C-alpha positions as CSV (number, residue, x, y, z in Angstrom):
1,X,-40.9,80.5,0.2
2,X,-38.0,78.0,-0.6
3,X,-38.8,74.7,-2.4
4,X,-38.3,72.0,0.2
5,X,-40.3,72.5,3.5
6,X,-41.7,70.7,6.5
7,X,-44.9,69.9,6.1
8,X,-47.6,68.7,8.5
9,X,-50.4,66.2,7.0
10,X,-53.0,66.1,9.1
11,X,-55.5,63.0,8.1
12,X,-52.3,61.8,6.4
13,X,-54.0,58.3,6.3
14,X,-56.7,59.3,4.3
15,X,-57.3,59.3,0.3
16,X,-55.8,62.8,-0.3
17,X,-52.7,62.1,2.0
18,X,-52.1,58.8,0.0
19,X,-51.7,60.7,-2.9
20,X,-49.4,63.4,-2.1
21,X,-47.1,61.1,-0.2
22,X,-47.1,59.2,-3.5
23,X,-47.0,61.8,-5.7
24,X,-44.3,64.0,-4.0
25,X,-41.9,61.4,-2.9
26,X,-38.8,63.4,-0.7
27,X,-39.8,66.6,-2.3
28,X,-40.4,67.9,1.4
29,X,-40.1,66.7,4.7
30,X,-43.5,65.1,5.8
31,X,-45.0,65.1,9.4
32,X,-48.1,62.5,8.9
33,X,-50.6,63.0,11.6
34,X,-53.8,61.0,12.0
35,X,-55.7,58.9,14.2
36,X,-55.3,55.6,12.3
37,X,-51.5,54.6,12.4
38,X,-49.6,54.8,9.1
39,X,-46.8,51.9,8.6
40,X,-43.8,51.8,5.8
41,X,-42.5,55.2,6.5
42,X,-40.3,57.0,3.9
43,X,-37.0,58.5,5.2
44,X,-38.2,61.8,4.9
45,X,-41.6,60.8,6.8
46,X,-42.2,60.5,10.4
47,X,-45.9,59.7,11.5
48,X,-47.5,61.5,15.0
49,X,-50.7,59.9,16.1
50,X,-52.8,63.2,16.4
51,X,-56.6,64.0,17.5
52,X,-57.7,67.0,15.9
53,X,-59.9,67.7,18.9
54,X,-57.1,67.6,21.1
55,X,-55.7,71.3,21.0
56,X,-52.5,70.4,23.1
57,X,-51.7,67.2,20.5
58,X,-52.3,69.8,17.6
59,X,-49.5,72.1,19.0
60,X,-47.4,69.3,19.7
61,X,-47.9,68.0,15.5
62,X,-47.6,72.0,14.3
63,X,-44.3,72.7,16.3
64,X,-41.0,72.8,14.2
65,X,-43.3,72.8,10.8
66,X,-43.3,75.4,7.9
67,X,-46.5,74.8,6.3
68,X,-49.7,73.1,7.5
69,X,-52.0,70.7,5.1
70,X,-55.2,70.4,6.9
71,X,-56.8,67.8,5.7
72,X,-58.3,65.8,8.2
73,X,-62.4,66.0,8.8
74,X,-65.6,64.1,8.4
75,X,-66.3,64.0,4.4
76,X,-69.5,62.7,4.5
77,X,-72.3,65.3,3.0
78,X,-74.9,63.7,5.3
79,X,-73.0,63.3,8.5
80,X,-74.2,64.5,11.7
81,X,-73.7,67.8,13.1
82,X,-73.6,66.6,16.7
83,X,-71.7,63.3,16.4
84,X,-69.0,64.3,13.8
85,X,-69.1,67.9,12.1
86,X,-68.8,69.8,15.1
87,X,-65.8,67.8,16.9
88,X,-64.0,67.3,13.6
89,X,-65.0,69.7,11.5
90,X,-65.6,73.1,13.8
91,X,-62.8,72.3,16.8
92,X,-61.1,70.2,14.9
93,X,-60.5,72.8,12.4
94,X,-60.2,75.8,14.8
95,X,-57.4,73.8,16.6
96,X,-55.7,73.8,13.3
97,X,-55.6,77.1,12.8
98,X,-54.6,78.0,16.3
99,X,-52.4,75.6,16.4
100,X,-50.3,76.9,13.6
101,X,-50.3,80.3,14.7
102,X,-48.9,79.3,18.0
103,X,-46.5,77.2,16.7
104,X,-45.1,79.9,14.4
105,X,-45.9,78.3,11.0
106,X,-45.7,79.9,8.0
107,X,-49.0,78.8,6.1
108,X,-51.7,76.6,6.4
109,X,-53.5,75.0,3.7
110,X,-57.3,74.5,4.4
111,X,-58.7,71.6,2.6
112,X,-62.4,73.4,1.8
113,X,-64.7,71.8,-0.4
114,X,-67.0,72.0,-3.9
115,X,-69.6,71.8,-1.6
116,X,-69.5,75.6,-0.3
117,X,-70.8,76.5,-3.7
118,X,-72.6,73.8,-4.3
119,X,-76.0,75.5,-4.9
120,X,-75.0,77.6,-7.7
121,X,-76.5,75.7,-10.8
122,X,-74.0,77.2,-13.4
123,X,-70.8,76.8,-14.5
124,X,-67.6,78.0,-13.9
125,X,-68.3,79.2,-10.7
126,X,-66.1,82.5,-9.3
127,X,-64.2,82.6,-6.3
128,X,-65.6,85.3,-4.9
129,X,-69.1,84.9,-5.0
130,X,-71.1,84.6,-1.8
131,X,-71.2,81.2,-0.2
132,X,-74.3,78.4,-1.0
133,X,-73.7,75.6,0.7
134,X,-76.4,72.8,0.1
135,X,-75.4,70.6,3.5
136,X,-73.9,71.2,7.0
137,X,-71.1,69.5,5.9
138,X,-70.7,72.2,3.0
139,X,-71.3,74.6,5.7
140,X,-68.8,73.3,8.1
141,X,-66.4,74.1,5.0
142,X,-67.4,77.9,5.1
143,X,-66.6,78.0,8.6
144,X,-63.1,76.9,8.0
145,X,-62.7,79.4,5.2
146,X,-64.2,82.3,7.8
147,X,-61.4,81.1,10.1
148,X,-58.6,81.3,7.3
149,X,-59.5,85.0,6.6
150,X,-59.4,86.0,10.3
151,X,-56.1,83.9,11.1
152,X,-54.5,86.0,8.1
153,X,-55.9,89.0,8.4
154,X,-55.4,89.3,12.2
155,X,-52.4,87.1,12.9
156,X,-50.3,87.4,9.5
157,X,-50.8,83.5,9.0
158,X,-50.7,82.8,5.3
159,X,-53.9,80.9,4.4
160,X,-55.1,79.0,1.4
161,X,-58.2,77.5,1.5
162,X,-58.8,74.6,-1.3
163,X,-62.4,74.1,-2.8
164,X,-61.2,70.6,-3.6
165,X,-63.3,68.5,-5.7
166,X,-63.5,64.6,-6.0
167,X,-59.8,63.5,-6.2
168,X,-60.7,60.4,-8.3
169,X,-60.7,61.5,-12.0
170,X,-59.2,59.3,-14.4
171,X,-58.2,60.6,-17.7
172,X,-58.9,56.8,-19.1
173,X,-62.0,56.6,-17.5
174,X,-65.8,56.5,-18.6
175,X,-66.7,60.3,-18.6
176,X,-68.6,62.5,-20.6
177,X,-67.3,65.3,-22.1
178,X,-70.6,67.5,-22.6
179,X,-71.4,66.7,-18.7
180,X,-70.6,69.5,-15.7
181,X,-67.4,68.3,-14.0
182,X,-66.0,69.3,-10.8
183,X,-63.2,66.5,-10.5
184,X,-59.9,66.4,-10.3
185,X,-57.1,63.4,-11.3
186,X,-54.4,62.1,-8.2
187,X,-51.2,63.6,-10.5
188,X,-53.4,67.1,-10.3
189,X,-54.6,67.0,-6.8
190,X,-50.5,66.3,-6.1
191,X,-49.4,69.3,-8.5
192,X,-52.1,71.7,-7.0
193,X,-51.5,71.1,-3.2
194,X,-47.8,71.2,-3.7
195,X,-48.3,74.6,-5.7
196,X,-50.1,75.7,-2.5
197,X,-46.9,74.5,-0.1
198,X,-44.4,76.1,-2.3
199,X,-46.0,79.6,-3.6
200,X,-44.7,82.5,-2.4
201,X,-46.3,86.1,-1.2
202,X,-49.8,85.0,-0.6
203,X,-51.5,86.2,2.7
204,X,-54.8,84.9,1.9
205,X,-56.3,82.7,-1.3
206,X,-59.8,80.8,-2.3
207,X,-58.6,78.6,-4.9
208,X,-60.2,75.8,-6.6
209,X,-58.9,72.3,-6.8
210,X,-60.4,70.6,-10.4
211,X,-58.6,69.2,-13.2
212,X,-59.3,71.1,-16.8
213,X,-63.1,70.3,-17.6
214,X,-64.5,70.9,-20.9
215,X,-67.6,72.1,-18.7
216,X,-66.2,72.8,-15.4
217,X,-68.0,73.3,-12.3
218,X,-65.7,76.0,-10.9
219,X,-63.6,78.6,-12.3
220,X,-59.9,77.7,-12.9
221,X,-58.4,80.9,-13.6
222,X,-58.2,81.9,-9.7
223,X,-55.7,78.6,-9.4
224,X,-53.8,79.6,-12.5
225,X,-53.3,83.5,-11.2
226,X,-52.8,82.9,-7.6
227,X,-50.7,79.4,-7.5
228,X,-49.0,79.1,-11.2
229,X,-51.2,75.5,-11.6
230,X,-51.6,74.0,-14.7
231,X,-53.9,71.0,-14.7
232,X,-52.6,67.8,-16.9
233,X,-55.6,65.9,-16.9
234,X,-59.4,66.5,-17.3
235,X,-62.7,66.0,-20.0
236,X,-60.5,68.9,-22.0
237,X,-58.4,66.6,-23.0
238,X,-58.5,63.6,-25.2
239,X,-59.5,60.2,-23.1
240,X,-56.2,58.0,-22.5
241,X,-55.9,54.4,-23.0
242,X,-55.5,52.2,-20.0
243,X,-52.1,50.5,-20.2
244,X,-52.5,46.5,-19.8
245,X,-50.0,44.6,-17.7
């Protein structure tokens, strides 16, 4: 895949969407989709109001796009199934895959979750272990990963599933290097999704979106091998001193 692309980001008004916009700059042409409006758009950005539960709106958003980064979902681990998980995480996720296929997109990057394997107690959980969610939210992310396998195999849509940790790790924060950690820093988050968008010759992959931790919840080797991802932050590195203005 070439470096510069037209990238659709669903759920662009959320935390990860904001991180990608901030750190990527004008690296890609960005189509930002959300039900919440976005203002102060840069020259390389456009906003399309999109309800992911409406297939036609998703198809319109995907038209003319190279890569879809599907972030939109209810991220609440305690969300009610019929209220939000069914329409957003199940139907909305299907709409994203089907619209990407129908629009001729090259790839869909699906924001899965560490919750897919939350039941494992050990460290360095491998990508190919059986899924082990501990909540229905995590089960909906298993559904998304299964859809990715179907659309990759049956429809030749390149699909990368990101088992994402919390993108709030602060290298200068109050963290314990001896505790198990599954988070990632904003700059690692931006690098990670950038590699998911740009890496070539990937038909299907499940990768782990975390920083480099001394005691890591999930194994990083799959992300290094598939994406060429090399985190710059994490508890495996020294703590930095926060700058003061």
